[in-house]
C-alpha positions as CSV (number, residue, x, y, z in Angstrom):
1,M,-12.3,26.2,-22.5
2,L,-11.1,22.6,-22.8
3,I,-7.5,23.6,-22.7
4,D,-8.0,25.3,-19.3
5,F,-9.8,22.1,-18.2
6,F,-6.9,20.0,-19.4
7,Y,-4.4,22.1,-17.4
8,T,-6.6,21.9,-14.3
9,L,-6.4,18.1,-14.5
10,R,-2.6,18.3,-14.9
11,S,-2.4,20.6,-11.9
12,A,-4.3,18.0,-9.9
13,K,-1.5,15.5,-10.6
14,L,-3.6,13.4,-13.0
15,P,-1.5,11.6,-15.6
16,V,-3.4,13.1,-18.6
17,S,-1.5,13.2,-21.9
18,V,-2.1,15.4,-25.0
19,K,-3.1,12.3,-26.9
20,E,-6.0,11.6,-24.4
21,Y,-7.0,15.3,-24.6
22,L,-7.2,15.1,-28.4
23,T,-9.3,11.9,-28.1
24,L,-11.8,13.9,-25.9
25,V,-11.9,16.7,-28.5
26,E,-12.5,14.3,-31.3
27,A,-15.3,12.5,-29.4
28,L,-17.0,15.9,-28.9
29,K,-16.7,16.7,-32.6
30,E,-18.2,13.4,-33.6
31,G,-21.2,14.0,-31.3
32,V,-20.6,11.2,-28.9
33,V,-22.6,13.4,-26.5
34,G,-25.2,15.7,-27.8
35,P,-27.5,18.5,-26.6
36,E,-30.6,17.8,-24.6
37,S,-34.2,18.7,-25.8
38,D,-33.7,22.3,-24.6
39,G,-30.5,22.7,-26.7
40,N,-28.1,22.6,-23.8
41,Y,-25.4,20.0,-23.2
42,S,-25.6,17.8,-20.2
43,L,-22.8,18.3,-17.7
44,D,-23.3,14.7,-16.5
45,D,-22.8,13.4,-20.0
46,F,-19.6,15.4,-20.5
47,Y,-18.3,14.2,-17.1
48,Y,-18.6,10.5,-18.1
49,L,-17.2,11.1,-21.5
50,A,-14.2,13.1,-20.1
51,R,-13.5,10.5,-17.5
52,T,-13.6,7.7,-20.0
53,A,-11.3,9.5,-22.4
54,L,-8.9,11.0,-19.9
55,V,-8.6,8.6,-16.9
56,K,-7.1,5.2,-17.5
57,D,-7.0,3.9,-13.9
58,E,-9.8,3.8,-11.4
59,K,-7.5,4.8,-8.6
60,H,-7.4,8.3,-10.2
61,Y,-11.2,8.8,-10.2
62,D,-11.2,10.6,-6.9
63,K,-8.6,13.2,-8.1
64,F,-10.6,13.6,-11.3
65,D,-13.9,14.2,-9.5
66,R,-12.3,16.9,-7.3
67,A,-10.6,18.6,-10.3
68,F,-13.8,18.4,-12.3
69,A,-15.9,19.9,-9.5
70,A,-13.3,22.7,-8.9
71,Y,-13.3,23.6,-12.6
72,F,-17.1,23.5,-13.2
73,K,-18.5,25.5,-10.4
74,G,-21.8,24.6,-8.8
75,V,-21.6,20.8,-9.0
76,E,-23.9,19.5,-6.4
77,L,-23.6,16.1,-4.8
78,L,-26.6,14.5,-3.1
79,A,-26.4,11.7,-0.6
80,D,-27.9,8.3,-1.7
81,F,-30.0,7.3,1.3
82,T,-31.4,3.7,1.5
83,K,-34.4,5.0,3.4
84,D,-36.9,7.7,2.6
85,V,-35.5,10.4,5.0
86,P,-36.6,13.9,3.7
87,L,-33.4,15.8,2.7
88,E,-34.9,19.1,3.9
89,W,-34.6,17.8,7.5
90,L,-30.9,17.4,7.1
91,R,-29.8,20.8,5.8
92,K,-27.0,22.5,7.7
93,N,-28.9,25.5,9.0
94,L,-27.4,25.4,12.5
95,E,-24.2,23.8,13.7
96,L,-24.2,23.4,17.5
97,E,-21.1,24.2,19.5
98,L,-21.2,23.4,23.3
99,S,-18.7,24.0,26.1
100,P,-17.1,21.0,27.8
101,E,-19.3,21.6,30.8
102,E,-22.5,21.5,28.7
103,K,-21.4,18.4,26.9
104,A,-20.8,16.6,30.2
105,K,-24.4,17.1,31.2
106,I,-25.8,15.2,28.1
107,E,-26.3,11.5,28.9
108,K,-25.7,8.8,26.4
109,M,-27.9,5.8,25.7
110,G,-26.9,2.2,25.6
111,W,-26.7,0.3,22.3
112,D,-30.1,-1.5,22.5
113,E,-31.9,1.6,23.8
114,L,-30.3,3.7,21.0
115,M,-31.5,1.4,18.2
116,E,-35.0,1.0,19.7
117,T,-35.4,4.7,20.2
118,L,-34.4,5.4,16.6
119,K,-37.1,3.0,15.4
120,K,-39.7,4.9,17.5
121,R,-38.6,8.3,16.2
122,F,-39.2,7.2,12.6
123,E,-42.7,6.1,13.6
124,E,-43.4,9.4,15.5
125,Q,-41.7,12.1,13.5
126,K,-43.7,13.9,10.8
127,E,-41.8,17.2,10.3
128,R,-38.3,18.7,10.3
129,H,-36.7,19.5,13.7
130,E,-33.9,21.9,14.5
131,G,-32.1,22.5,17.8
132,G,-34.0,19.9,19.9
133,S,-33.0,17.1,22.2
134,K,-35.3,14.3,21.1
135,M,-36.3,14.0,17.4
136,I,-34.2,13.5,14.3
137,G,-32.9,16.9,13.3
138,T,-30.0,19.4,13.1
139,G,-28.0,21.4,15.5
140,G,-29.4,19.9,18.7
141,T,-28.4,17.4,21.4
142,S,-30.6,14.5,20.1
143,P,-28.7,11.2,19.4
144,F,-30.1,11.3,15.9
145,G,-29.2,13.8,13.2
146,A,-26.5,16.2,12.0
147,Y,-24.4,19.2,13.1
148,G,-25.3,18.9,16.8
149,Y,-23.7,17.1,19.7
150,N,-24.4,13.9,21.6
151,P,-21.8,11.7,23.3
152,Q,-23.1,8.6,21.5
153,G,-25.6,8.7,18.6
154,I,-26.4,7.9,14.9
155,R,-25.1,10.5,12.4
156,I,-27.7,11.1,9.7
157,G,-26.8,13.2,6.6
158,Q,-23.8,15.1,7.9
159,D,-21.0,15.6,5.4
160,K,-18.2,14.5,7.7
161,S,-17.4,13.7,11.3
162,R,-17.1,16.5,13.8
163,N,-17.0,15.0,17.3
164,K,-16.0,11.3,16.4
165,S,-18.8,10.0,18.7
166,A,-21.2,8.3,16.2
167,V,-21.8,4.6,16.5
168,K,-23.7,4.4,13.2
169,V,-23.5,6.6,10.1
170,W,-26.7,6.9,7.9
171,D,-25.4,7.7,4.5
172,Q,-23.7,6.1,1.6
173,R,-20.1,7.2,1.8
174,A,-17.5,6.9,-1.0
175,Y,-14.0,6.1,0.0
176,K,-11.0,6.3,-2.3
177,D,-8.2,3.8,-2.7
178,Y,-4.8,4.9,-1.3
179,D,-2.5,6.0,-4.1
180,D,0.4,3.6,-4.3
181,T,2.3,6.0,-6.7
182,Q,2.5,8.8,-4.1
183,E,6.0,10.4,-4.3
184,L,7.7,10.2,-1.0
185,G,9.0,13.4,0.5
186,T,11.6,11.4,2.4
187,R,13.5,8.1,2.1
188,N,13.2,7.5,5.9
189,I,10.0,5.5,5.6
190,K,11.7,3.1,3.1
191,V,14.7,2.8,5.4
192,A,12.5,2.0,8.4
193,L,10.6,-0.6,6.5
194,R,13.8,-2.1,5.1
195,R,14.6,-3.4,8.6
196,L,12.1,-6.1,8.0
197,R,13.7,-7.4,4.8
198,K,15.5,-10.7,5.3
199,F,17.4,-12.3,2.5
200,A,17.9,-16.0,2.4
201,R,19.7,-18.2,-0.1
202,Q,17.5,-20.5,-2.1
203,G,18.2,-23.0,-4.9
204,A,21.8,-22.9,-6.0
205,E,24.4,-21.6,-3.6
206,E,25.8,-19.4,-6.3
207,E,24.7,-17.8,-9.6
208,L,26.5,-16.1,-12.5
209,D,27.4,-12.5,-12.0
210,L,27.1,-11.5,-15.7
211,D,28.2,-7.9,-15.4
212,D,31.3,-8.7,-13.3
213,T,32.2,-11.6,-15.6
214,I,32.2,-9.4,-18.7
215,K,34.2,-6.7,-17.0
216,S,36.8,-9.2,-15.7
217,T,37.0,-11.0,-19.0
218,A,37.7,-7.7,-20.8
219,A,40.3,-6.8,-18.2
220,N,41.9,-10.2,-18.7
221,A,42.7,-9.7,-22.4
222,G,39.7,-11.6,-23.5
223,Y,40.3,-14.8,-21.5
224,L,37.1,-15.9,-19.9
225,D,37.0,-15.0,-16.2
226,I,33.8,-16.3,-14.7
227,K,32.5,-14.5,-11.6
228,M,29.9,-16.0,-9.2
229,V,27.8,-14.4,-6.5
230,P,25.5,-15.9,-3.8
231,E,21.9,-16.3,-5.0
232,R,19.7,-14.2,-2.8
233,H,16.0,-13.6,-2.9
234,N,13.7,-11.3,-0.8
235,N,11.6,-13.8,1.2
236,V,9.6,-11.3,3.3
237,K,5.9,-11.7,2.9
238,V,3.6,-9.0,4.1
239,L,-0.2,-8.9,4.5
240,L,-1.2,-5.2,4.8
241,L,-4.8,-4.5,6.0
242,M,-5.6,-0.7,5.8
243,D,-8.5,1.2,7.4
244,V,-10.0,3.7,4.9
245,G,-12.6,6.4,5.1
246,G,-14.1,8.4,8.0
247,T,-11.5,9.6,10.4
248,M,-8.8,8.1,8.3
249,D,-9.3,10.9,5.7
250,E,-7.2,13.1,8.0
251,H,-4.2,10.7,7.5
252,I,-4.4,10.0,3.8
253,H,-1.1,11.6,2.9
254,R,1.0,9.7,5.4
255,V,-0.7,6.4,4.8
256,E,-0.1,6.8,1.1
257,E,3.5,7.5,1.7
258,M,3.7,4.3,3.8
259,F,1.8,2.3,1.2
260,S,4.1,3.5,-1.6
261,A,7.2,2.6,0.4
262,A,5.8,-0.8,1.3
263,K,5.1,-1.6,-2.4
264,A,8.7,-0.6,-3.2
265,E,10.4,-2.5,-0.4
266,F,8.4,-5.8,-0.3
267,K,8.3,-8.0,-3.3
268,H,5.6,-10.2,-1.7
269,L,3.0,-7.7,-0.6
270,E,-0.8,-8.4,-0.4
271,F,-3.2,-5.7,0.7
272,Y,-6.9,-5.3,1.6
273,Y,-9.1,-2.5,2.9
274,F,-11.5,-2.4,5.9
275,H,-13.4,0.4,7.6
276,N,-12.8,1.1,11.3
277,C,-12.6,-2.6,12.3
278,V,-12.2,-5.8,10.5
279,Y,-15.3,-8.0,10.1
280,D,-16.4,-10.9,7.9
281,F,-15.2,-9.3,4.6
282,M,-12.6,-6.9,3.2
283,W,-12.1,-5.4,-0.3
284,K,-9.4,-4.3,-2.7
285,N,-11.3,-1.5,-4.6
286,N,-13.2,1.1,-2.6
287,R,-15.6,1.9,-5.5
288,R,-16.7,-1.7,-5.5
289,R,-16.4,-2.6,-1.8
290,F,-20.0,-3.9,-1.6
291,S,-19.9,-5.8,-4.9
292,E,-16.4,-7.3,-4.8
293,K,-16.0,-8.7,-1.3
294,F,-13.2,-10.9,-0.1
295,P,-14.4,-13.0,2.9
296,T,-12.0,-12.7,5.8
297,W,-12.1,-16.5,6.3
298,D,-10.8,-16.9,2.7
299,I,-8.0,-14.5,3.4
300,I,-7.0,-16.4,6.5
301,R,-7.0,-19.7,4.6
302,K,-5.2,-18.3,1.5
303,Y,-2.0,-17.0,3.1
304,N,0.4,-19.0,5.2
305,K,1.6,-18.2,8.7
306,D,4.9,-16.9,7.4
307,Y,3.1,-13.7,6.3
308,K,3.7,-10.7,8.5
309,L,0.4,-9.1,9.3
310,V,0.3,-5.3,9.4
311,F,-2.8,-3.4,10.4
312,V,-2.9,0.3,9.5
313,G,-5.7,2.3,11.2
314,D,-6.4,5.1,13.7
315,A,-8.5,2.7,15.9
316,T,-10.8,5.7,16.4
317,M,-14.4,4.5,16.6
318,S,-17.2,3.6,18.9
319,P,-16.3,0.7,21.2
320,Y,-19.5,-1.0,20.0
321,E,-17.9,-1.3,16.5
322,I,-15.3,-3.6,18.1
323,L,-17.2,-5.4,20.8
324,Q,-20.9,-5.6,19.6
325,P,-22.5,-7.8,16.9
326,G,-24.2,-5.4,14.5
327,G,-21.9,-2.6,15.7
328,S,-20.5,-1.7,12.3
329,V,-21.4,1.8,11.1
330,E,-22.2,0.5,7.6
331,Y,-24.0,-2.8,8.1
332,N,-25.2,-5.4,10.6
333,N,-22.2,-7.6,11.2
334,E,-23.2,-11.0,12.7
335,E,-20.0,-11.3,14.8
336,A,-18.1,-8.6,16.7
337,G,-15.0,-7.1,15.2
338,A,-13.0,-8.4,18.2
339,E,-13.7,-12.0,17.1
340,W,-12.3,-11.3,13.7
341,L,-9.2,-9.5,15.1
342,Q,-8.5,-12.5,17.3
343,R,-8.8,-14.9,14.4
344,L,-6.5,-12.9,12.3
345,T,-3.8,-12.5,15.0
346,N,-4.1,-16.2,15.7
347,A,-3.6,-17.1,12.1
348,F,-0.6,-14.8,11.6
349,P,1.4,-14.9,14.9
350,K,3.8,-12.1,13.7
351,F,1.6,-8.9,13.6
352,V,1.6,-5.2,14.5
353,W,-0.9,-2.4,14.3
354,I,0.4,1.0,12.9
355,N,-1.6,4.0,14.1
356,P,-1.4,7.4,12.3
357,E,-3.0,9.2,15.2
358,P,-0.5,11.1,17.4
359,Q,0.5,8.9,20.3
360,G,-0.3,11.7,22.8
361,V,-4.1,11.3,22.2
362,W,-4.2,7.5,22.4
363,Q,-5.0,7.6,26.1
364,Y,-8.1,9.7,25.5
365,R,-9.7,7.3,23.0
366,Q,-11.5,4.3,24.5
367,S,-11.5,2.4,21.3
368,I,-7.7,2.7,21.0
369,A,-7.3,1.1,24.4
370,V,-9.6,-1.7,23.4
371,I,-7.7,-2.4,20.2
372,Q,-4.4,-2.2,22.0
373,Q,-5.6,-4.9,24.4
374,L,-6.8,-7.1,21.5
375,V,-3.4,-6.8,19.7
376,N,-1.4,-7.5,22.8
377,Q,-0.1,-3.9,23.0
378,R,1.6,-4.3,19.6
379,M,0.5,-0.9,18.5
380,F,3.0,1.6,17.1
381,P,2.7,5.2,15.9
382,L,3.1,6.0,12.2
383,T,6.5,7.7,12.8
384,I,10.0,6.7,11.7
385,K,10.8,5.5,15.2
386,G,7.4,3.7,15.5
387,L,8.0,1.9,12.1
388,E,11.5,0.9,13.1
389,E,10.2,-0.6,16.4
390,A,7.4,-2.4,14.6
391,M,9.7,-3.9,12.0
392,R,12.1,-5.0,14.7
393,L,9.3,-6.8,16.4
394,L,8.1,-8.5,13.2
395,S,11.7,-9.6,12.3
396,K,12.1,-11.6,15.6
């Protein structure tokens, strides 16, 4: 059984060795986890033991979770709500599909009205609703609930975005770090990023070329023939800010390719994550994004103006998330995201925004137009041509 489990993890591209597998087997033999009172072994206990023994880097936790769930059928994941919302209200019994004409007839509320109405619904509602247009429920046209449609609402309990129109998301979502070891299917991304690399001489004008000196000395019958070369260092400094989670899940593979290429090409690379729009803090580890925060002000003060600032994100969100205090889908930000974007672009004059969304849909996303305006139209698609144009702009 465990051998098949081991091969499942290897198939999921997890760097699991035979030594780590044997460590897991030994831990089971030694009774590190034991049977429950009913004589059965706990799957949760085995999960944590297996993860501890087999996974040596947190960035692989997401791959492990998916492989574990695929092997042990029937693993159920429950949302961790911060409020006491009955889960039976949120089951996916009906997923509403409307025609464009029907969608156009549904009016959206403003921000203040939306928040005030949600508060009233919690006070009024006593039972589950399905298919309605007012209460919190499923499969309807209410602004509150799951698997329905409203041009602007609060998504509650739905597993993923369907219409990309929610201004708040009521659940605890787990994002995964981008894998910086992703093997590139093409060298073109590296070549495009390499356009930014500038080499400048520092320190001594020349340094010893040891390999050429040895070769020339041997060819010169043992007489020392010293060879010198110009001393050159890669001076390019890049601050990479990446959107993660939500609609960015559709672009994980290409962003990981870009992230891998950037780490290979730039010696001085710093990176942070944000969700949808930058606010007063960012993070480096998605599993600890609420416990290990890096204040945006500290990031601005830490890095000099000679850093090239690169945003990576699809800029697909509610415009409220950019323009409205408290507009973040995850928490009540005191200042609008637009304020923080302006501070970052002022602090780092050489900046670009890389968008993985196809350029053909940009004109249909109001939030993309807002971001484009805030970054002075310095938005480029995540294509080879787009990267080359972005690197050319940064190198000026």
